[in-house]
C-alpha positions as CSV (number, residue, x, y, z in Angstrom):
1,M,124.5,-10.5,15.6
2,P,120.8,-9.6,14.8
3,S,120.0,-6.0,14.3
4,N,117.5,-4.2,16.5
5,S,114.9,-4.2,13.8
6,E,115.3,-8.0,13.5
7,G,114.9,-8.4,17.2
8,S,111.8,-6.2,17.2
9,T,110.2,-8.2,14.4
10,S,111.0,-11.5,16.3
11,A,109.4,-10.1,19.5
12,E,106.3,-8.9,17.6
13,S,106.0,-12.3,15.9
14,F,106.1,-14.1,19.3
15,V,103.4,-11.8,20.7
16,E,101.2,-12.5,17.7
17,R,101.8,-16.2,17.9
18,V,101.0,-16.3,21.6
19,L,97.7,-14.4,21.0
20,A,97.0,-16.8,18.1
21,V,97.3,-19.8,20.3
22,V,95.0,-18.3,23.0
23,D,92.5,-17.4,20.3
24,S,92.5,-21.1,19.3
25,I,91.6,-22.5,22.7
26,P,88.0,-23.7,22.5
27,P,85.3,-22.8,25.0
28,G,85.3,-25.0,28.1
29,H,89.1,-25.6,27.9
30,V,92.2,-23.9,29.1
31,M,96.0,-23.9,28.7
32,T,98.5,-22.9,31.3
33,Y,101.1,-20.1,30.6
34,G,103.7,-22.9,30.3
35,D,101.5,-24.8,27.9
36,V,101.1,-21.8,25.6
37,A,104.9,-21.3,25.6
38,A,105.6,-25.0,25.0
39,S,103.2,-25.0,22.0
40,L,105.5,-22.5,20.4
41,G,108.6,-24.4,21.2
42,S,109.5,-22.0,24.1
43,R,110.0,-22.2,27.8
44,A,109.1,-18.5,28.3
45,A,106.0,-19.0,30.5
46,R,106.7,-15.7,32.3
47,M,106.9,-13.9,28.9
48,V,103.5,-15.4,28.0
49,G,102.2,-14.0,31.2
50,Q,103.5,-10.5,30.4
51,I,102.0,-10.7,26.9
52,M,98.6,-11.6,28.4
53,A,98.9,-8.7,30.9
54,Y,99.4,-6.2,28.1
55,Y,97.4,-7.7,25.2
56,G,95.1,-10.3,26.8
57,S,91.9,-8.2,26.7
58,D,91.6,-8.9,23.0
59,V,91.5,-12.7,23.4
60,P,89.8,-15.1,25.7
61,W,92.2,-14.5,28.5
62,W,90.3,-16.5,31.1
63,R,91.3,-19.7,29.1
64,V,94.9,-19.2,30.2
65,V,95.6,-20.2,33.8
66,R,98.4,-20.7,36.2
67,A,100.1,-24.1,36.5
68,S,97.8,-24.7,39.5
69,G,94.7,-24.2,37.5
70,H,93.9,-20.8,39.1
71,P,92.9,-17.9,36.9
72,A,94.9,-14.7,36.6
73,A,95.3,-13.0,39.9
74,N,92.6,-10.4,40.8
75,H,90.4,-11.6,37.9
76,E,88.9,-14.6,39.7
77,H,85.4,-13.1,39.9
78,I,84.8,-12.2,36.3
79,A,86.7,-15.3,35.1
80,L,84.3,-17.5,37.0
81,Q,81.4,-16.0,35.1
82,F,83.0,-17.1,31.8
83,Y,83.8,-20.5,33.2
84,R,80.2,-21.1,34.2
85,A,78.9,-19.8,30.8
86,E,81.3,-22.2,29.0
87,A,80.8,-25.1,31.3
88,T,84.5,-25.3,32.1
89,P,85.2,-28.1,34.6
90,L,86.1,-26.5,38.0
91,L,87.3,-27.6,41.4
92,G,86.5,-25.9,44.7
93,V,83.5,-24.0,43.3
94,G,82.0,-21.8,46.0
95,T,85.3,-20.9,47.5
96,A,87.7,-18.0,46.8
97,A,90.4,-20.5,45.9
98,Y,88.5,-22.3,43.2
99,R,90.5,-23.5,40.2
100,V,90.0,-25.1,36.8
101,D,90.2,-28.9,36.7
102,L,93.2,-29.2,34.4
103,R,92.8,-33.0,34.1
104,K,89.5,-32.5,32.4
105,A,89.8,-29.0,30.8
106,R,93.4,-28.9,29.6
107,Y,93.7,-28.2,25.9
108,S,96.6,-29.4,23.7
109,P,96.7,-27.8,20.2
110,S,97.4,-30.1,17.3
111,P,101.0,-29.7,16.2
112,T,99.8,-29.9,12.6
113,K,97.0,-27.4,13.0
114,K,97.7,-23.9,11.8
115,S,97.3,-21.2,14.4
116,T,94.9,-18.3,13.8
117,R,95.3,-14.6,14.2
118,I,92.7,-12.0,13.8
119,I,93.0,-8.5,12.2
120,R,91.8,-6.0,14.7
121,S,93.3,-2.8,13.4
122,T,95.5,-1.5,10.6
123,D,98.5,-1.8,12.9
124,D,97.7,-5.5,13.3
125,A,97.6,-5.8,9.5
126,L,101.1,-4.3,9.3
127,R,102.4,-6.8,11.9
128,L,100.6,-9.7,10.3
129,I,102.7,-9.3,7.1
130,R,105.7,-10.3,9.2
131,L,104.0,-13.4,10.8
132,T,105.7,-16.7,10.3
133,E,104.2,-19.0,7.6
134,D,102.6,-21.3,10.2
135,S,100.0,-18.6,11.0
136,T,96.7,-18.0,9.2
137,V,94.7,-14.8,9.2
138,L,91.0,-15.3,9.9
139,L,88.7,-12.7,8.4
140,T,85.5,-14.6,8.0
141,G,84.0,-17.9,9.2
142,D,83.3,-19.0,12.8
143,P,82.8,-16.5,15.5
144,V,85.9,-15.5,17.4
145,H,86.4,-13.3,20.4
146,R,86.3,-9.5,20.3
147,I,86.7,-8.9,16.5
148,R,85.3,-5.4,15.9
149,L,83.3,-5.5,12.7
150,A,82.1,-2.6,10.7
151,G,81.0,-1.8,7.1
152,L,84.1,0.2,6.1
153,A,86.8,-0.3,3.5
154,V,90.1,-1.3,5.0
155,S,93.3,0.5,4.3
156,A,95.4,-0.3,1.2
157,T,97.9,-2.0,3.5
158,A,95.5,-4.5,4.8
159,A,93.9,-5.0,1.3
160,A,97.4,-5.8,0.0
161,L,97.5,-9.0,2.1
162,T,97.3,-12.0,-0.3
163,L,95.1,-14.5,1.5
164,T,93.9,-17.6,-0.4
165,G,90.1,-18.0,0.0
166,C,89.8,-14.9,2.2
167,S,88.7,-11.3,1.6
168,V,89.2,-8.3,3.9
169,V,85.7,-7.2,4.8
170,T,86.0,-5.4,8.1
171,A,88.2,-2.9,10.0
172,F,88.6,-1.4,13.4
173,V,86.5,1.7,14.0
174,P,88.1,4.2,16.4
175,H,84.8,5.7,17.5
176,V,83.3,2.4,18.6
177,D,83.9,1.5,22.2
178,S,83.3,-1.7,24.0
179,A,82.6,-2.7,27.6
180,I,82.0,-5.9,29.5
181,Y,80.4,-6.3,32.9
182,A,80.5,-9.5,35.0
183,D,76.9,-9.1,36.3
184,I,74.1,-6.7,36.9
185,K,75.8,-5.3,40.0
186,E,78.5,-3.8,37.8
187,F,75.9,-2.6,35.2
188,T,75.1,0.7,37.0
189,P,73.4,3.8,35.5
190,T,76.7,5.7,36.0
191,A,78.8,3.0,34.3
192,T,76.4,2.7,31.3
193,S,75.3,6.3,30.7
194,A,77.3,6.4,27.5
195,F,74.7,4.1,25.8
196,G,71.6,5.2,27.6
197,S,71.7,3.2,30.8
198,P,69.3,0.5,29.6
199,A,67.0,-0.6,32.4
200,F,65.5,-3.8,31.0
201,L,68.2,-6.2,32.2
202,P,67.0,-8.6,34.9
203,D,68.8,-9.2,38.1
204,D,70.2,-12.5,37.0
205,A,72.0,-11.1,33.9
206,T,75.6,-12.0,33.6
207,I,78.6,-11.5,31.2
208,I,77.1,-8.4,29.7
209,R,78.9,-7.2,26.6
210,V,78.3,-3.8,24.9
211,D,79.7,-2.1,21.8
212,Y,78.6,1.5,21.3
213,D,79.3,4.1,18.6
214,T,80.2,7.4,20.2
215,K,79.5,9.2,17.0
216,T,76.1,7.9,16.0
217,G,74.8,6.7,19.4
218,G,74.0,3.2,18.1
219,A,74.9,0.2,20.3
220,I,74.6,-3.6,20.5
221,M,74.5,-5.7,23.6
222,T,74.3,-9.3,24.7
223,Y,74.0,-11.0,28.0
224,T,73.1,-14.3,29.6
225,S,69.9,-14.6,31.5
226,P,67.3,-17.4,32.1
227,T,64.6,-14.8,32.7
228,H,65.6,-12.6,29.7
229,F,64.1,-9.3,30.7
230,K,63.2,-7.3,33.9
231,A,59.5,-7.8,34.7
232,G,57.3,-5.2,33.0
233,T,59.8,-4.4,30.3
234,C,60.3,-5.6,26.7
235,D,56.7,-6.8,26.5
236,K,55.6,-5.1,23.3
237,P,56.5,-7.0,20.0
238,A,58.6,-5.0,17.6
239,K,61.0,-5.5,14.7
240,M,64.6,-5.7,15.8
241,A,66.6,-2.5,15.0
242,A,69.2,-3.1,12.4
243,P,72.6,-2.9,14.2
244,G,74.9,-0.2,12.8
245,I,77.9,-2.1,14.2
246,L,78.8,-5.8,14.7
247,D,81.1,-7.8,16.8
248,S,82.3,-11.4,17.0
249,W,79.7,-12.3,19.7
250,W,76.8,-11.0,17.5
251,P,75.5,-14.0,15.5
252,L,77.1,-14.0,12.0
253,K,73.7,-14.9,10.5
254,G,71.9,-12.2,12.4
255,V,69.3,-12.5,15.1
256,P,65.5,-13.2,14.6
257,A,63.7,-10.2,13.0
258,D,60.9,-10.3,15.5
259,G,61.9,-9.0,19.0
260,F,60.5,-6.7,21.6
261,D,60.5,-3.0,22.2
262,C,62.5,-2.3,25.3
263,T,62.0,1.5,25.2
264,S,64.5,4.3,24.7
265,G,65.3,3.0,21.2
266,W,66.4,-0.5,22.4
267,T,64.9,-3.6,20.9
268,A,65.9,-7.1,22.1
269,V,65.3,-10.8,21.4
270,A,66.1,-13.9,23.4
271,V,67.8,-17.0,21.8
272,G,67.7,-19.6,24.5
273,N,69.3,-18.0,27.6
274,Q,71.2,-15.5,25.5
275,V,69.7,-12.1,24.9
276,Y,70.7,-9.8,22.0
277,A,69.8,-6.1,22.0
278,S,70.2,-3.3,19.5
279,L,70.0,0.4,20.0
280,A,68.9,2.4,16.9
281,T,71.5,4.9,15.7
282,T,69.1,7.8,16.0
283,A,68.6,7.2,19.7
284,K,71.0,8.3,22.4
């Protein structure tokens, strides 16, 4: 009979493997809770749902749907913003009961493809040591969702991980907070006061992501908008402020150096319909 510690390790491994599968779902595609479980050789669809309820905020949770194609209950509004941004095939758009078109959007991971898990904290590093051998730790490379990056040395525990071709270059920073807003209606002065309540976002801005350093006052932000900026703002050319923090949604190669002064320490630049903004660490 397995010991409690063995049972705990097995449960933690299953959690990590579920999150790894969800991390691997490409934009514009989805898996059902049952699909995720089946990809791990399990029938525990309900357990997958519980794992997503507890830990789903750190992975692209909107890419895991119910067997009917409907997104997680009570998350339909914000999920729709992601689906539209990722061009996910949908049915019944414009109704409260819309759902993902599983026939077109269903994703089936390759059985030979190794799953990926991301280090987000020292605790994650400790758990990753116990991962099964079919998992791979991703530390550098293509952008992934909600990796908190910072120029700090990681703990000796994380550094001790032996990863061929990889180097540990980032770690979780406790004093960096993140927030996401579905659209400009949620981006109110009260909700955004921690990072200066920037007023240059236009009315059509959606999927607004912000990371801000509560210690230095620096912040980075991105959002989607065809009009880029509110009229009368961000109209003076300026060099982009060097970000003091980074995240997975910030381009790995950086943003164009020439942007616009959006006042109050913010500078911003548009790349297509995506806007990237940085708040200098000296401003708050």
